[in-house]
C-alpha positions as CSV (number, residue, x, y, z in Angstrom):
1,M,30.7,18.0,-26.4
2,Q,28.4,20.9,-27.0
3,F,25.4,18.6,-27.0
4,K,26.4,17.2,-23.7
5,F,26.7,20.6,-22.2
6,R,23.3,21.7,-23.5
7,F,21.6,18.5,-22.2
8,T,23.2,18.9,-18.8
9,A,22.3,22.6,-18.6
10,A,18.7,21.8,-19.6
11,L,18.5,19.0,-17.0
12,V,19.8,21.3,-14.3
13,L,17.3,24.0,-15.2
14,A,14.4,21.5,-15.4
15,L,15.3,19.9,-12.0
16,G,15.8,23.4,-10.5
17,S,12.4,24.6,-11.7
18,H,10.7,21.4,-10.5
19,A,12.2,21.8,-7.1
20,F,11.2,25.4,-7.0
21,A,7.6,24.6,-8.0
22,Q,7.5,21.9,-5.3
23,S,8.9,24.2,-2.6
24,S,6.7,27.2,-3.4
25,P,3.0,26.1,-3.5
26,T,1.8,29.5,-4.8
27,S,4.5,29.7,-7.5
28,A,3.5,30.6,-11.1
29,A,4.7,27.1,-12.2
30,N,2.6,25.4,-9.6
31,I,-0.5,27.4,-10.5
32,L,0.0,26.7,-14.2
33,H,0.4,23.0,-13.4
34,Q,-2.9,23.1,-11.4
35,R,-4.7,24.9,-14.2
36,T,-3.5,22.4,-16.7
37,L,-4.6,19.4,-14.6
38,A,-8.0,21.1,-13.9
39,A,-8.5,21.7,-17.7
40,T,-9.0,17.9,-18.1
41,C,-12.2,18.3,-16.1
42,A,-13.7,21.0,-18.4
43,N,-15.3,18.6,-20.9
44,C,-17.9,17.5,-18.3
45,H,-17.7,20.1,-15.5
46,G,-17.3,23.2,-17.6
47,T,-14.6,25.8,-18.0
48,D,-13.0,26.5,-14.6
49,G,-15.3,23.9,-13.1
50,R,-18.5,25.8,-13.7
51,S,-21.1,23.5,-15.2
52,A,-23.7,24.8,-17.6
53,E,-27.0,25.8,-16.1
54,G,-29.2,22.7,-15.7
55,A,-26.3,20.3,-16.4
56,S,-26.4,16.9,-14.7
57,V,-22.8,17.1,-13.6
58,P,-22.0,19.3,-10.6
59,S,-20.0,22.5,-10.7
60,L,-16.6,22.1,-8.9
61,A,-15.7,25.8,-8.6
62,G,-16.1,27.0,-5.0
63,Q,-16.7,23.7,-3.5
64,P,-15.0,23.0,-0.1
65,Q,-11.6,21.5,-0.6
66,A,-12.3,18.7,1.9
67,T,-15.5,17.8,0.0
68,L,-13.7,17.6,-3.3
69,V,-10.9,15.4,-1.9
70,A,-13.4,13.1,-0.2
71,Q,-15.4,12.7,-3.4
72,L,-12.4,12.1,-5.6
73,K,-11.1,9.5,-3.1
74,A,-14.5,7.8,-3.0
75,F,-14.5,7.6,-6.8
76,K,-11.0,6.3,-6.7
77,D,-11.6,3.5,-4.1
78,G,-14.9,2.5,-5.7
79,S,-17.1,3.5,-2.7
80,R,-18.9,6.1,-4.8
81,P,-20.4,4.8,-8.0
82,G,-20.3,6.7,-11.2
83,T,-20.0,6.3,-15.0
84,I,-16.6,7.8,-16.0
85,M,-15.4,9.3,-12.7
86,P,-14.3,6.1,-11.0
87,Q,-12.1,5.3,-14.1
88,L,-10.7,8.8,-14.2
89,A,-10.1,9.0,-10.4
90,R,-8.2,5.8,-10.4
91,G,-5.5,7.4,-12.6
92,L,-5.0,10.3,-10.1
93,S,-2.3,10.3,-7.5
94,E,-2.9,11.6,-4.0
95,A,-0.9,14.8,-4.9
96,Q,-3.1,15.4,-8.0
97,I,-6.3,14.9,-6.0
98,D,-5.0,17.5,-3.5
99,Q,-4.0,19.9,-6.3
100,L,-7.3,19.6,-8.1
101,A,-9.3,20.1,-4.9
102,S,-7.2,23.1,-3.9
103,Y,-7.6,24.7,-7.4
104,F,-11.3,24.3,-7.6
105,A,-11.9,25.3,-4.0
106,A,-10.1,28.6,-4.6
107,L,-12.4,29.6,-7.5
108,K,-15.6,31.6,-7.1
109,R,-18.8,29.7,-7.8
């Protein structure tokens, strides 16, 4: 009985925090989610989307949001060729593309 209560309470808390994060785009949970998603880009595009000087991959930080969305969608639909990016972009949802673009656009170059 106690396990069932704990599970139910945890589920209610998880659903409630998920709903809160969805309803408040600037919430701490949403920002943390964006940072976590953006961290997957760091191996190639550098920490916080700032590529190393002279790197062949572009910096993402400070790029216009619309440009980032367009480029990710182009990689996803195959209209922009690339080595690894088309494969990675195919795994992103529309919401994740928007979150990534929003995150990197808000950063200083």
